[in-house]
C-alpha positions, 0 to 999 in steps of 0.5 A, spaced: 500 500 500 502 507 498 504 511 504 503 518 503 510 522 504 506 526 509 506 520 514 514 521 515 515 528 517 522 531 516 526 531 522 529 538 524 536 538 523 540 536 530 545 542 532 552 540 530 557 539 535 560 546 535 554 548 538 555 544 544 560 549 547 561 552 554 558 559 555 563 565 556 559 568 561 559 571 568 557 566 574 551 570 575 549 570 567 551 562 567 546 561 572 541 565 568 543 561 562 542 554 566 535 556 569 533 558 562 535 552 558 532 547 564 526 551 564 525 550 556 527 542 557 522 542 563 516 545 558 517 540 553 512 534 552 515 527 553 515 523 547 508 520 546 510 513 542 517 510 543 522 512 548 517 515 553 520 513 559 527 515 557 524 522 555 520 523 561 525 521 566 530 526 563 525 531 563 523 530 571 531 530 573 531 537 569 525 540 573 529 538 579 535 541 576 531 548 575 530 548 582 537 548 584 539 553 579 533 558 582 536 557 589 543 558 587 541 565 584 537 567 590 543 566 594 546 572 590 553 568 589 557 572 585 563 568 585 564 560 584 570 556 585 574 554 579 571 547 580 564 549 581 564 554 574 567 548 570 561 543 573 556 548 571 559 550 564 559 542 563 552 542 566 550 547 561 553 543 555 549 537 557 543 540 558 544 543 551 544 536 548 538 533 552 534 539 549 537 537 542 535 530 543 528 531 545 527 536 540 530 531 535 526 525 537 519 529 537 520 531 530 522 525 527 518 520 523 515 514 527 519 509 522 526 513 524 524 512 531 523 505 530 529 504 526 534 508 531 530 506 538 536 502 541 541 508 539 537 513 541 536 510 548 543 509 549 544 517 547 539 518 553 543 513 557 549 517 556 547 524 558 544 521 564 551 518 566 554 525 564 549 529 569 550 523 574 558 524 574 557 532 574 553 532 580 557 527 583 563 532 583 559 538 584 563 542 590 557 542 594 561 545 600 564 551 596 557 553 595 553 556 600 546 552 600 541 551 604 539 544 607 533 543 603 537 544 596 543 539 599 538 534 599 535 536 592 542 535 589 542 528 593 536 526 590 538 528 583 544 524 584 540 518 586 535 518 581 541 519 575 545 513 578 540 508 579 537 510 572 539 505 566 539 505 559 531 503 558 529 502 550 522 503 550 521 499 544 515 498 539 513 492 543 513 495 550 509 501 547 504 496 544 503 493 551 502 499 555 500 505 551 498 505 543 496 498 543 492 496 537 494 503 534 501 501 534 500 495 530 496 499 525 501 504 525 507 498 523 502 495 518 502 502 515 509 503 515 510 496 512 507 499 505 513 501 503 518 496 502 524 499 505 521 500 511 518 493 511 525 490 511 528 495 516 522 493 521 523 486 520 530 486 522 528 489 529 527 483 534 523 487 539 518 489 533 516 482 532 516 480 539 511 486 541 507 484 535 506 477 537 505 478 544 500 483 542 496 478 537 497 473 543 495 477 549 492 483 547 485 486 547 481 483 542 480 489 538 488 489 537 489 482 535 487 483 528 491 489 527 497 485 530 496 479 525 495 483 519 502 487 521 505 480 522 502 478 515 505 484 512 512 483 515 512 476 513 512 478 505 520 478 506 523 472 506 529 474 511 524 476 516 520 469 516 526 466 520 525 472 526 518 470 526 519 463 527 524 464 532 519 469 535 514 464 536 509 466 530 507 458 529 505 457 536 501 464 536 498 462 530 496 455 533 493 458 539 489 463 535 486 458 530 480 457 534 479 465 535 481 468 528 482 462 524 482 465 517 488 470 519 492 465 523 492 460 518 493 465 512 500 467 517 501 459 517 501 459 510 506 464 508 510 462 514 511 455 512 512 457 504 517 462 505 520 459 512 524 453 510 525 447 514 525 450 521 518 453 519 516 446 517 518 443 523 514 448 528 508 447 524 508 439 525 505 441 531 499 444 529 497 439 523 491 436 527 489 443 528 489 445 521 485 439 519 480 441 524 480 448 520 480 444 513 473 441 516 470 446 519 473 453 517 470 458 512 472 457 505 478 462 505 481 459 512 480 452 508 484 454 502 489 457 506 489 450 511 490 446 505 495 450 502 499 450 508 498 442 509 501 441 502 507 445 503 508 442 510 507 435 507 512 436 501 517 439 505 516 435 512 517 428 509 513 421 510 513 422 518 509 429 517 504 425 512 503 420 517 501 425 522 496 427 517 494 420 514 492 418 522 487 423 522 480 420 522 476 422 516 481 426 513 480 424 506 473 425 506 474 432 508 479 433 502 474 430 497 469 435 500 473 441 498 475 438 491 468 438 490 465 444 493 471 449 494 474 455 490 479 454 484 485 454 489 482 450 494 480 445 489 487 445 487 491 444 493 486 439 496 487 435 490 495 436 491 494 434 498 490 427 496 495 425 491 500 426 497 496 422 501 495 416 496 502 416 494 505 415 501 500 410 502 502 406 496 509 406 498 507 404 505 503 398 502 509 397 497 514 396 503 509 392 507 508 387 502 515 386 502 514 383 509 508 380 508 504 385 512 498 390 509 498 397 511 492 399 508 489 401 515 494 406 516 489 411 513 483 412 516 477 408 516 473 413 512 478 413 506 474 414 500 477 410 494 479 413 488 475 411 481 480 407 477 
């Protein structure tokens, strides 16, 4: 599907490294500048989609810092020790980075945030560590501070030192914040081939979608399944989907959303190689139930999936299907009543079963034993 270029607004250019320089200001002007930039950061809104916790945390710490700068200004201190000035100048540079980082993320497109989420989380962590270090070495004894402000510094130090790099990725956003809206957004993004490849490489995105499809609210399950189906269009992504448990998830949803679940299995088994086939072996019986009771579309996808599983999985897989009572009768019904693709897949499936049975009978005859009973008792004999 086509995605309007307006869906991806241009990012505001990040200030160059040259702009992050310490100001050549008097002590009083330096404090004023620190107060101003901390207030500007405090007025920013946390990111609403990805990295929300990271941005919320750094904004909260900056609000506490603004209280510190207000207190220093109220003290009317006109001269700081060289070490105190150095710390304040470095704080100013760090706060410049914080402001630029949040603004850059706020102006970034969603796909850019998805692709850069880990790198951006690390950057948030870096500025957090810088703040922690500067507060640790800030010469509190050189500045005449009230007891309340000293406790405030200790509080900020504690919050900074305890903070860790928090990657608030797509899947976390999907469980806690945007729910199905995030899945729908990812589906929209996958309409662009380049985006689909990038998103498919993100294990966190895949895990989040699978978790949402399995455990999310009913209104969001379909959005997640459609997004997974779109990502499965890339062969290299299918391996990550299988590793993430997509086959098990589809099996669990086969009773609730059979059409969507079986369609995903159809694509995954077709593109996923032997690993996907091995995973799908466990759902053969459920696929047979859909083949018998599902909608026309679900039966078609179930037949196609079983053909691929049986062709790639070998005799053991075919034996698992052949052991299901009444399976040939179900296949014959689809051959007579299904749509064009469904009839073709059903015919292929029946041929696979009959060839397997013929080989089994041939092997058995060599040992004086007939294995006709290996197929179900309701087996329908093909006309001569």
